[in-house]
VOSERO-183733 format. One record per residue (C-alpha): residue in one letter; x negated, y, z negated. Coordinates in pm, whole numbers, plus 50000, padded with zeros to 5 digits. Example, Ala and Ser with C-alpha at 12.3 -4.5 7.8 and 13.67 -1.06 7.14 Angstrom:
REM residues 2
a487704955049220 s486334989449286 
//
This chain:
REM residues 576
x415088365787683 x412628343187678 x409938348187952 x408318324988171 x404888332288016 x406108330287664 x407628293287758 x403918283687933 x402268296687581 x404268278687358 x404048244887590 x400068246087593 x400268256787202 x402238225987096 x400128203287357 x397128217387210 x398408202886845 x399798175287000 x396368161187110 x394408171286784 x396888152586547 x398348125186737 x399258090386555 x398188067386826 x399898036886688 x400748018386344 x400467982386248 x400887960485999 x397927945085800 x397567932085444 x395437948085176 x395567948484799 x398237969084781 x400267957785082 x402127982685339 x400737998885603 x397558010985742 x397618041586017 x394828042786288 x394158078886510 x391788077986795 x390608106086930 x388638103287234 x386558135787325 x385728136587695 x382748150687863 x385408172488019 x386128188587733 x389508180587669 x389198170787324 x391798144487126 x393618137887513 x395828108087473 x394558076787610 x397238071687865 x395558105788008 x392418076188136 x393288058288470 x392118022988433 x389328033788716 x387858058788491 x384328043388323 x385058056388005 x388308037687998 x387428006887831 x385298024187545 x388328045487459 x390928025387511 x390898008687214 x392567969787123 x394597987786785 x395747954386718 x392387934386716 x390817967586663 x387707960786891 x386447983387184 x383807980087457 x381097996387676 x382458014287923 x383557994588273 x384567964688063 x385257936488185 x382627940688425 x378777927688416 x377147957088398 x377907994788223 x377678026188511 x375128046988521 x375318083788428 x378148075488178 x378818098187885 x381818088387688 x383028097087313 x385218075687104 x386478092686743 x387888068086492 x389788081086200 x390478054685932 x393928061485677 x393328082485370 x392068065585039 x390218042685363 x386698041185523 x385618028485837 x383257995285872 x381927993886234 x379697960086344 x379047944186654 x379737913486802 x378977883287104 x376337906687304 x374757942287271 x372617948387561 x371227983787688 x368277997087841 x365177993487627 x363168022287591 x361058044787337 x362758062387117 x366218054087344 x365748080587582 x367508067287864 x370448047687789 x371658048187398 x374508046587190 x374908065886872 x377208067386577 x377518097786328 x379348099086012 x382358120086073 x384588133186324 x382308153486542 x379188154886714 x377248177786456 x377998154486195 x374658132086010 x372918099986229 x374058071586046 x371348057586181 x368878063186475 x370278059386868 x370428022586942 x369328008887260 x367587973687367 x368887939287284 x368847941386906 x372597942686748 x372457968486524 x373197964686122 x376947968486028 x377598002885959 x380128018285734 x381568057985700 x381498078885364 x384578090385506 x387508083985705 x385778092786070 x382958075586235 x382178099586616 x380908073486882 x378758082687183 x377558063887438 x375778073887725 x373758057887989 x371128074788289 x370968072288667 x369418038888686 x368758003988534 x372267990288379 x372497960488150 x375927940787994 x376607970987733 x378487957987404 x381627947687218 x382357958286902 x385127957086637 x385747979086335 x387987976685991 x389487997885746 x388407988385389 x389618008685090 x387418035084942 x385998030384621 x387578047084304 x384388048784091 x383888085283945 x380808085584086 x382688087684433 x382728119384606 x386388125884698 x387998125585021 x387618149985254 x390428171285410 x390148176485770 x390058213585875 x391058213186277 x392228243886383 x394048244986700 x394338280386903 x395648287387268 x397008315487478 x395708336987630 x394098360487318 x393498349986982 x392448360186640 x389778332786448 x389448338786177 x388388325285774 x391758335585642 x392878310085868 x392038277785628 x395008269985407 x394618279785057 x394968249484956 x391938232885171 x389548266184975 x391008256384642 x390338216084691 x386858227084787 x386268250384529 x387818224384269 x385228197184387 x382108215284471 x382338211784848 x381388229085127 x383618246885371 x383628229185697 x386258237685944 x386048239086316 x388688258886560 x389478241586919 x390348266387138 x392208260087452 x393328279287792 x394568270588092 x392688250788334 x390418261488577 x390288297788357 x387168304788102 x386938316387702 x385508351687616 x384708350387241 x383498384587071 x383048386686719 x384778420486544 x383738410086173 x380928389886095 x379198390085747 x377468359285554 x376358359085247 x373298345685255 x372128355385604 x369128335985783 x369508306785574 x371128283885855 x371548251985590 x374058271085340 x375998295685592 x376468296285977 x379008298586293 x378588275186594 x379838277586908 x380568246087126 x381398242287473 x382848206087606 x382628188187285 x380848196186957 x377878175086966 x374478195586918 x373238196287310 x376458210887396 x376268238487124 x376008271887320 x375278293486996 x374158293686645 x375058324586414 x373058326686123 x371448358986077 x373618392786022 x374878396186382 x377088377086628 x376998386187013 x379288376087258 x379588339887449 x381578323187743 x382188290587758 x381568269488021 x384948256488079 x388688258087944 x387708247587579 x385718258487313 x384898252786973 x383898272486657 x382358256986357 x382248276986027 x380138260485759 x379468275085416 x378168255785103 x379968267484743 x377298290084668 x378158311585012 x381418306185056 x382688332184894 x381138357985020 x380858347785399 x383478352685630 x384188363286051 x386758375286239 x386948368286655 x388648376086934 x388758355887216 x390018363287547 x390928339487840 x390158348088191 x389518340688543 x386468344888771 x387488358689145 x386078335789404 x383888346489614 x385898348789926 x388678371089741 x388098393489465 x391628406189439 x393698396789092 x396988381989116 x399818405689038 x400428390888680 x396328397388649 x394698429588560 x391088433488748 x388388439088506 x386138453888742 x383338429988693 x384518398488956 x387048385488636 x391188386688588 x392878385688288 x396448388888223 x398308419188289 x399528416387905 x396318425687767 x396158457687926 x396368487987718 x396658467487418 x394428484287158 x392248459487181 x388938455187480 x389608421287639 x387628430487947 x383928429887876 x383248466687996 x385978477387821 x387998490888127 x391358472588017 x391958503087763 x391088531687987 x393778554688120 x396198540487825 x397378579587617 x399678581087894 x401858546987854 x401218541287505 x402458576287442 x405588574787224 x407938607687208 x407538627586941 x410818636486707 x411818671686600 x410628659086262 x407548649186357 x406988682286533 x407888703986248 x405668684986026 x402778686386298 x403488729586279 x403468733285897 x400188715585867 x398388734386116 x399778764586006 x398588751285638 x394908749885760 x395208778985972 x396138805785656 x393548782185485 x390858791885714 x391998830785707 x391698832085336 x388518814585359 x387218834685604 x388898870085419 x387268861585079 x383658852985269 x383478887985422 x384608907885143 x382218891184901 x379288896685128 x380398933385173 x380018934184817 x376978919584760 x375798943785029 x376778972984864 x374868958384565 x371908952484740 x371738989384935 x372219005484569 x369528981784415 x366928991384701 x367909033584691 x367209029884298 x364049013984352 x362999039584647 x363949068684402 x361539054684119 x358769045084341 x358669080684490 x359009097284155 x355869076684015 x354029085984305 x354479126484292 x353659122183909 x350359104483987 x349509129384236 x350249160683981 x347589139683767 x345069138583996 x345699173784097 x345099186383763 x342409167783661 x340529178283969 x341079216583891 x339819210483563 x337059192683689 x336219226683931 x336819248383641 x334269233983405 x332539231783711 x332319266883804 x332339278583410 x329169260083364 x327109273983706 x328269307783569 x326929309383249 x323749289083383 x323489323983571 x323539347683373 x321499331483138 x318569322083398 x319049362483482 x318869377883191 x315719355883078 x313679366583447 x314999398783416 x313369401883053 x310349383783149 x309789411883442 x310489441283216 x307719429482957 x305239415183242 x302609434783427 x303359450283763 x300039432183842 x301679393283815 x305279390583961 x307309366383820 x310559357284033 x313789375083816 x317169364283759 x317659368484129 x315359343084260 x315929315384041 x319719305384237 x317569310784596 x314909285484485 x317479259484322 x319129267584647 x316529261484906 x315359234084709 x318379214584796 x319259225385118 x318079190185302 x321639176785238 x323629211085285 x324889236285016 x324259210584703 x324119244184511 x327499250984558 x328589212284477 x326779202884160 x326119217883859 x322549222383694 x321629224683343 x318729250583272 x317899252582928 x316209285582823 x314849290082465 x314319326882464 x311069337082191 x310589367281996 x306899369582199 x305599345582473 x303009344682649 x302779347783017 x300179331183316 x300569340483691 x299749313083922 x299089317384263 x299839289184555 x296479277484546 x296329269984182 x299489248384215 x297169221884365 x294899225384085 x294129196383824 x294029224183540 x296119205483304 x297249238583174 x298739249983474 x299819217383655 x303469203583657 x303449166883744 x307099164383704 x310089170383840 x311409192683589 x309679230083530 x308299223883127 x306029248782940 x303659227582697 x302239241982445 x298149252482452 x295119261382247 x295219298982153 x294099322782392 x291729348882290 x293829375082463 x297129383482510 x298829399082824 x300139424482522 x296499433882354 x296749417182054 x296979378082000 x299649362881719 x299369330681546 x303339315681564 x303599297881927 x307019296382100 x308069274082382 x310409280382689 x311549249982911 x313239254683212 x314869217283368 x315719215683733 x316759179383824 x317269168884178 x317759138484423 x314619119984493 x315489124184901 x315549164184829 x312319169784639 x309869193284806 x306429213284693 x307159237084424 x306919268584573 x309289293584733 x308339319885000 x309719352284829 x311169384285046 x308099406684862 x305629389885064 x303439378384735 x302189345184690 x304399318284515 x304499316684130 x305989293183909 x306009309083531 x305519287583238 x305929301282911 
//
């Protein structure tokens, strides 16, 4: 059963299509090949109702004479004809369309009187070569009292616009037109196919794919740009919100190659709301219940340039009444949309409130098969997760066990290496101590024997330190920094002669300059001396022997070479 809303939407769609493609009247005309020619008039009103039928304008409307074309005489007049002057604050648009294979030739007859001004800023008439206000101007706007030249379109359409300001009016103009056959030479560009796509309803989706394949193939064949326009019309008193879901241009920021324009009211440049030629297109709202979307792309950019938009019809709440009707949804931003647009999976409200709390309303009941499939998938996922967890745990345990074993092995090797180094160090230390002790004992025994022999052979009148005193002497000489004797080994080189001369020195003789008995160095050395006339033993001997005792000590442990003996005798040092 068809609802009232569906009937209304269908009626509006058919009405918009009728407004765009209406054939006003046909009449016979003699031509080269005879036959009938059809003239289609598209009046484009400032109120925004493009392509409205002529009968919608009352005779009292100022633009009636301008758009009420006499199709038999093929002429039209300035607004308010046959009055003597045109009214002020006038803004009228007329679109002429020739039959296929023909062009339009426009001329002005009888009179042409508009308010003269610099650059025709006040009152003017402009003619554009095409069906829309964004097409190229054929010449600069016309004003003053000079007749414009005869104008011929390059295609089947002419866009004619008359405007007057708030003061100073004149008589106006009278214009006539005729259709001429299109030249058939090879240099003449092919006839451009109109690309006008009407859209209506509570929402819609203007997009590049709406362009027919025939139009795309035709433009590609003749290397023509794509130039299409979508005419969106909604209920009277409502407005249009347009948001782009897809916007991709092959040559972004090149506004001459590809772009998208959005217009309100009509399709001239002053009425353009937005021009998108970059990489982003934002949301646009219309000024009334009509909107025009123009898509233009040259052949080098037409293949890869595309767009897709969503428009929504909305109504602004009155200041006195902020409530929406029963068949409307409140968007909570002082606007209302159709209740049918709530929870439809698309964001029609500006702040997207229409898609909140839609899960319960749009939830579909699950069948038994759906539940089984969901449970199977969930079980597979859970089993996979468990297996992965167990595998990772086992892998980690094995890796940790190997790490611990390697660590224990390395620790043991380090301990064994340290024990071996300690044992070697102790053995070296023990060998060093034994060597020092053996050298010390041999030195002590040698010195004792030497001094004992000397004491036995020497007369008692001169005391010579024996073996028991030499260790005391050496120990006392190094007692400044501790018992160095027990810490160091000292060498005493003794060469025992068969017979040696002895000499005694007292304490005072130690400081005498006698070179025979002085000791200038730290070592005690006996040097050869001249033969003595007398010997201690009462005889002399030709062969001399030398005995040398060498004691080395540090610089800071030196002291005079004398020792206080226990026998209360003068300290002596024996040289041989």
